[in-house]
N, CA, C and O atoms as a DFTB+ gen file, in Angstrom:
328 C
 N C O
     1  1      21.161     -49.481     -10.350
     2  2      19.840     -49.096      -9.887
     3  2      18.860     -49.262     -11.053
     4  3      19.084     -48.728     -12.140
     5  1      17.806     -49.985     -10.826
     6  2      16.841     -50.200     -11.895
     7  2      15.796     -49.081     -11.933
     8  3      15.747     -48.238     -11.038
     9  1      14.983     -49.083     -12.955
    10  2      14.013     -48.012     -13.195
    11  2      12.957     -47.955     -12.099
    12  3      12.482     -46.872     -11.758
    13  1      12.588     -49.088     -11.553
    14  2      11.566     -49.130     -10.500
    15  2      12.036     -48.406      -9.245
    16  3      11.271     -47.663      -8.632
    17  1      13.287     -48.618      -8.865
    18  2      13.831     -47.962      -7.677
    19  2      13.955     -46.448      -7.902
    20  3      13.711     -45.650      -6.997
    21  1      14.340     -46.076      -9.129
    22  2      14.456     -44.645      -9.438
    23  2      13.093     -43.951      -9.413
    24  3      12.981     -42.825      -8.929
    25  1      12.072     -44.610      -9.926
    26  2      10.721     -44.043      -9.895
    27  2      10.219     -43.915      -8.455
    28  3       9.568     -42.930      -8.105
    29  1      10.518     -44.898      -7.637
    30  2      10.129     -44.848      -6.233
    31  2      10.833     -43.689      -5.515
    32  3      10.216     -42.968      -4.731
    33  1      12.116     -43.522      -5.790
    34  2      12.866     -42.426      -5.191
    35  2      12.335     -41.069      -5.690
    36  3      12.238     -40.126      -4.905
    37  1      11.998     -40.960      -6.960
    38  2      11.447     -39.723      -7.519
    39  2      10.080     -39.418      -6.894
    40  3       9.782     -38.266      -6.582
    41  1       9.267     -40.436      -6.716
    42  2       7.955     -40.247      -6.085
    43  2       8.095     -39.791      -4.643
    44  3       7.356     -38.919      -4.185
    45  1       9.047     -40.385      -3.926
    46  2       9.312     -39.995      -2.543
    47  2       9.754     -38.533      -2.465
    48  3       9.283     -37.774      -1.618
    49  1      10.656     -38.157      -3.352
    50  2      11.167     -36.785      -3.377
    51  2      10.052     -35.796      -3.722
    52  3       9.961     -34.725      -3.123
    53  1       9.207     -36.158      -4.689
    54  2       8.093     -35.285      -5.066
    55  2       7.099     -35.132      -3.915
    56  3       6.639     -34.025      -3.635
    57  1       6.773     -36.221      -3.258
    58  2       5.839     -36.181      -2.143
    59  2       6.397     -35.348      -0.990
    60  3       5.668     -34.566      -0.379
    61  1       7.670     -35.510      -0.696
    62  2       8.304     -34.731       0.364
    63  2       8.271     -33.241       0.029
    64  3       7.979     -32.420       0.899
    65  1       8.562     -32.888      -1.203
    66  2       8.534     -31.485      -1.622
    67  2       7.141     -30.895      -1.555
    68  3       6.967     -29.761      -1.108
    69  1       6.144     -31.651      -1.994
    70  2       4.778     -31.158      -1.978
    71  2       4.264     -30.967      -0.558
    72  3       3.571     -29.988      -0.280
    73  1       4.592     -31.886       0.344
    74  2       4.188     -31.749       1.744
    75  2       4.871     -30.538       2.362
    76  3       4.251     -29.792       3.119
    77  1       6.159     -30.340       2.039
    78  2       6.879     -29.182       2.556
    79  2       6.264     -27.863       2.101
    80  3       6.101     -26.942       2.901
    81  1       5.926     -27.773       0.829
    82  2       5.300     -26.556       0.297
    83  2       3.926     -26.350       0.927
    84  3       3.575     -25.227       1.286
    85  1       3.149     -27.417       1.065
    86  2       1.827     -27.316       1.676
    87  2       1.926     -26.811       3.115
    88  3       1.166     -25.930       3.518
    89  1       2.855     -27.361       3.885
    90  2       3.029     -26.913       5.261
    91  2       3.462     -25.452       5.325
    92  3       2.947     -24.688       6.142
    93  1       4.401     -25.060       4.473
    94  2       4.854     -23.674       4.463
    95  2       3.714     -22.719       4.124
    96  3       3.546     -21.695       4.787
    97  1       2.936     -23.042       3.105
    98  2       1.819     -22.172       2.724
    99  2       0.736     -22.138       3.797
   100  3       0.119     -21.096       4.016
   101  1       0.497     -23.259       4.464
   102  2      -0.486     -23.277       5.548
   103  2      -0.053     -22.380       6.696
   104  3      -0.861     -21.634       7.249
   105  1       1.222     -22.454       7.053
   106  2       1.739     -21.592       8.119
   107  2       1.675     -20.128       7.695
   108  3       1.354     -19.259       8.505
   109  1       1.977     -19.854       6.437
   110  2       1.923     -18.480       5.930
   111  2       0.496     -17.933       5.976
   112  3       0.294     -16.787       6.378
   113  1      -0.482     -18.718       5.578
   114  2      -1.878     -18.277       5.619
   115  2      -2.322     -18.026       7.052
   116  3      -2.986     -17.027       7.329
   117  1      -1.961     -18.920       7.964
   118  2      -2.297     -18.739       9.370
   119  2      -1.687     -17.450       9.917
   120  3      -2.358     -16.696      10.621
   121  1      -0.426     -17.197       9.599
   122  2       0.245     -15.985      10.084
   123  2      -0.393     -14.725       9.502
   124  3      -0.528     -13.724      10.206
   125  1      -0.780     -14.758       8.246
   126  2      -1.402     -13.588       7.617
   127  2      -2.771     -13.299       8.240
   128  3      -3.113     -12.139       8.468
   129  1      -3.536     -14.322       8.509
   130  2      -4.846     -14.117       9.154
   131  2      -4.678     -13.571      10.566
   132  3      -5.430     -12.695      10.994
   133  1      -3.693     -14.090      11.283
   134  2      -3.418     -13.613      12.627
   135  2      -3.006     -12.141      12.599
   136  3      -3.456     -11.350      13.427
   137  1      -2.165     -11.784      11.660
   138  2      -1.727     -10.399      11.513
   139  2      -2.887      -9.490      11.109
   140  3      -2.977      -8.361      11.591
   141  1      -3.770      -9.963      10.237
   142  2      -4.926      -9.162       9.823
   143  2      -5.858      -8.903      11.006
   144  3      -6.366      -7.793      11.161
   145  1      -6.083      -9.913      11.834
   146  2      -6.928      -9.723      13.021
   147  2      -6.295      -8.746      13.990
   148  3      -6.979      -7.897      14.561
   149  1      -4.988      -8.864      14.176
   150  2      -4.274      -7.950      15.063
   151  2      -4.357      -6.513      14.550
   152  3      -4.576      -5.586      15.330
   153  1      -4.182      -6.326      13.243
   154  2      -4.252      -4.987      12.664
   155  2      -5.657      -4.407      12.783
   156  3      -5.810      -3.211      13.030
   157  1      -6.680      -5.235      12.612
   158  2      -8.064      -4.756      12.731
   159  2      -8.361      -4.318      14.161
   160  3      -9.017      -3.299      14.378
   161  1      -7.881      -5.081      15.128
   162  2      -8.086      -4.695      16.529
   163  2      -7.341      -3.416      16.858
   164  3      -7.853      -2.566      17.587
   165  1      -6.143      -3.273      16.329
   166  2      -5.350      -2.069      16.570
   167  2      -6.025      -0.853      15.945
   168  3      -6.090       0.211      16.560
   169  1      -6.525      -1.012      14.726
   170  2      -7.209       0.086      14.048
   171  2      -8.496       0.466      14.789
   172  3      -8.814       1.648      14.921
   173  1      -9.225      -0.529      15.267
   174  2     -10.461      -0.269      16.010
   175  2     -10.169       0.489      17.297
   176  3     -10.910       1.401      17.663
   177  1      -9.108       0.124      17.975
   178  2      -8.735       0.815      19.213
   179  2      -8.328       2.261      18.934
   180  3      -8.689       3.167      19.685
   181  1      -7.577       2.475      17.852
   182  2      -7.159       3.831      17.495
   183  2      -8.349       4.686      17.088
   184  3      -8.430       5.856      17.463
   185  1      -9.283       4.105      16.314
   186  2     -10.427       4.890      15.853
   187  2     -11.349       5.264      17.007
   188  3     -11.895       6.367      17.027
   189  1     -11.532       4.361      17.969
   190  2     -12.388       4.702      19.104
   191  2     -11.734       5.772      19.969
   192  3     -12.424       6.637      20.508
   193  1     -10.409       5.724      20.107
   194  2      -9.695       6.746      20.865
   195  2      -9.774       8.087      20.158
   196  3      -9.995       9.114      20.800
   197  1      -9.593       8.090      18.834
   198  2      -9.645       9.352      18.094
   199  2     -11.065       9.914      18.072
   200  3     -11.245      11.132      18.104
   201  1     -12.092       9.031      18.018
   202  2     -13.475       9.512      18.063
   203  2     -13.775      10.201      19.388
   204  3     -14.468      11.217      19.429
   205  1     -13.248       9.641      20.464
   206  2     -13.462      10.256      21.773
   207  2     -12.783      11.620      21.841
   208  3     -13.344      12.566      22.393
   209  1     -11.570      11.724      21.280
   210  2     -10.859      13.000      21.283
   211  2     -11.602      14.028      20.434
   212  3     -11.737      15.185      20.832
   213  1     -12.084      13.603      19.259
   214  2     -12.808      14.518      18.372
   215  2     -14.097      14.971      19.037
   216  3     -14.441      16.151      18.965
   217  1     -14.815      14.066      19.680
   218  2     -16.067      14.421      20.342
   219  2     -15.819      15.427      21.457
   220  3     -16.608      16.353      21.644
   221  1     -14.728      15.252      22.200
   222  2     -14.426      16.180      23.284
   223  2     -14.077      17.560      22.744
   224  3     -14.556      18.566      23.267
   225  1     -13.238      17.622      21.690
   226  2     -12.834      18.924      21.165
   227  2     -13.982      19.615      20.445
   228  3     -14.127      20.833      20.545
   229  1     -14.804      18.856      19.720
   230  2     -15.902      19.471      18.981
   231  2     -16.964      20.012      19.926
   232  3     -17.508      21.091      19.691
   233  1     -17.262      19.287      20.982
   234  2     -18.308      19.737      21.882
   235  2     -17.834      20.896      22.754
   236  3     -18.630      21.758      23.125
   237  1     -16.560      20.922      23.079
   238  2     -16.073      21.986      23.957
   239  2     -15.785      23.274      23.193
   240  3     -15.983      24.365      23.728
   241  1     -15.322      23.163      21.953
   242  2     -14.943      24.364      21.213
   243  2     -16.026      24.819      20.240
   244  3     -16.325      26.011      20.181
   245  1     -16.599      23.939      19.504
   246  2     -17.585      24.306      18.500
   247  2     -16.927      24.972      17.308
   248  3     -15.707      25.133      17.268
   249  1     -17.738      25.357      16.339
   250  2     -17.230      26.030      15.150
   251  2     -17.400      27.528      15.347
   252  3     -18.490      27.987      15.688
   253  1     -16.332      28.295      15.137
   254  2     -16.449      29.747      15.319
   255  2     -17.458      30.353      14.339
   256  3     -17.575      29.904      13.199
   257  1     -18.166      31.352      14.785
   258  2     -19.177      31.998      13.947
   259  2     -18.558      32.640      12.710
   260  3     -19.198      32.704      11.661
   261  1     -17.321      33.115      12.824
   262  2     -16.655      33.726      11.663
   263  2     -16.449      32.700      10.548
   264  3     -16.579      33.036       9.371
   265  1     -16.133      31.468      10.903
   266  2     -15.965      30.427       9.890
   267  2     -17.287      30.097       9.213
   268  3     -17.342      29.917       7.996
   269  1     -18.342      30.020      10.000
   270  2     -19.665      29.733       9.431
   271  2     -20.078      30.836       8.468
   272  3     -20.627      30.560       7.402
   273  1     -19.817      32.074       8.837
   274  2     -20.170      33.205       7.974
   275  2     -19.356      33.177       6.687
   276  3     -19.896      33.436       5.612
   277  1     -18.072      32.869       6.781
   278  2     -17.217      32.826       5.594
   279  2     -17.640      31.711       4.652
   280  3     -17.673      31.901       3.436
   281  1     -17.963      30.550       5.204
   282  2     -18.395      29.427       4.370
   283  2     -19.735      29.733       3.714
   284  3     -19.933      29.420       2.540
   285  1     -20.652      30.337       4.450
   286  2     -21.958      30.690       3.884
   287  2     -21.810      31.694       2.760
   288  3     -22.483      31.586       1.735
   289  1     -20.936      32.667       2.944
   290  2     -20.713      33.662       1.893
   291  2     -20.091      33.030       0.662
   292  3     -20.461      33.381      -0.458
   293  1     -19.157      32.109       0.840
   294  2     -18.523      31.445      -0.295
   295  2     -19.522      30.587      -1.057
   296  3     -19.500      30.564      -2.287
   297  1     -20.394      29.884      -0.349
   298  2     -21.402      29.061      -1.017
   299  2     -22.390      29.941      -1.765
   300  3     -22.779      29.623      -2.889
   301  1     -22.799      31.047      -1.150
   302  2     -23.741      31.957      -1.824
   303  2     -23.119      32.541      -3.080
   304  3     -23.790      32.647      -4.107
   305  1     -21.852      32.923      -3.019
   306  2     -21.175      33.465      -4.200
   307  2     -21.053      32.422      -5.291
   308  3     -21.245      32.731      -6.467
   309  1     -20.741      31.212      -4.927
   310  2     -20.608      30.126      -5.896
   311  2     -21.944      29.867      -6.585
   312  3     -21.997      29.707      -7.804
   313  1     -23.014      29.826      -5.810
   314  2     -24.335      29.566      -6.387
   315  2     -24.796      30.701      -7.293
   316  3     -25.473      30.475      -8.296
   317  1     -24.415      31.940      -6.922
   318  2     -24.808      33.095      -7.732
   319  2     -24.093      33.074      -9.079
   320  3     -24.695      33.419     -10.096
   321  1     -22.825      32.677      -9.109
   322  2     -22.031      32.694     -10.333
   323  2     -22.328      31.500     -11.240
   324  3     -22.034      31.560     -12.433
   325  1     -22.890      30.441     -10.721
   326  2     -23.150      29.256     -11.556
   327  2     -24.576      29.074     -11.806
   328  3     -24.967      28.127     -12.488
């Protein structure tokens, strides 16, 4: 086998490897973007559901007056001491 044939075979092998790596990385990037979009949609659906639950519980129950009084007293004490 002469040097020309060996260089041609080496070039072929290098080109095949580079195309393989390029294809693998392209598929990986596509899959990661697809997964990121799916996760964003899932998070958006969960947050809208939790916001609806929070809005229902907050509007129906409210904050007890005892908690408001305790927090006000704690803030007043903190401000007085500092």
